[in-house]
N, C-alpha and C positions, 0 to 999 in steps of 0.2 A: 773747268777753266776755259776761257775763251781766248783763242789765239789771235783775235783781232784787237786786243787791248791796246797795242802800240799804235795801230791805225786810228782807233777811236780817240786815244789820248792826243795823238798828233793833230787830228781834226779839231778837237776841243781847244788845244793851244793855238792853232791857226785862227780859230774863231775869236779868240781873245785879242788878236792883233788889232790895235786901234780902239779897243774898248776903253771904258773909263777906268783909269788906274786906281781910283778910289774904291772900285768894286771888284777888282780882279787882281790877284797876285801876279798872274802871268802878264797882264797888261802893264802893271806897275814895273815889273822887272824889265820887260821889253822897252818900256818908256824911258828907263834909266840908261839904256844903250847897251852896246855889245860888251863893254868892259865889265859892267855889273853882272851880266849873265855869265860871262866867262869866269868871273871871280866866284860866283856860286858853284859853277862846275868844279873849279879847283877846290873849294871848301868841302864840297860833298865827296870828292875823290879822296881828300885827306881824311875825312871822317870814316870813309870806308876802310882805308888802310889801318886806321887806329882800331876800328872794330875787329878787323881781321887779326891784328896783332894781339888783341885781347882774347881772341878765340871764341867770341860770343856769336853763335849762329843767328840768333834773333836780331841782334844789332847789325850783323853783316847784311842780312836780307833788307832791313829797314834802310840802311845807308846806301845799299845798291839801288833800291827803289828811288831814293832821293837823287842819286847820281844820274840814273837813267832819265828821270823826269827833267832835271835841269839840262841834260844833254839834248833832250827833245826840244826844249825851249831854245837852246842854241841853234839847233838845226832849223827851227822855224824862223829864226832871225835871218837865215840865209835862203829861206824858201825851199828847204830840203825836207822831203817827207820821210817818215821813218821807214817806209817801204824801200827807199834807196839803200839804206843801211842793211836791211834784211836781204836785199838782192845781192849786196856785196858779200855778206856772210854766206849766202847760198853759193855764190861764185867760188868762194874759198873752200866750201865743203869738199872733203875728200882730197884736198891738197895738203901736203905736208907743210907744217908751219915753217920748217927750215927752207923748203923749196919756195914758199910764198915770200919769205923774207929775202932770199937770194934774188928773186925776180924783182923785188922793189929796188934793190941796190943797182940793178942793171938799167932801170928806167931813168 
């Protein structure tokens, strides 16, 4: 498995900005505006929750992939590269979740 998949996918999504919406799902979604993209993120999050409640590992993986993909489209809307999220996860690595949460409340 290649660890660069998020970077490559982010680059692909970025390349679809301004593309013909009739030939690209990403271009079509971005062309509809932020609300449409965020609606898809919400739908995919809900589908992931439903798959998890069903306890179906294959569906959980499938829906997580959909959620991640649409989250990447949302990031692209704001010009944020996937590497920024990976850097944030790296920053949090080794930090207690409770500590990280407490630090957010102080900010």
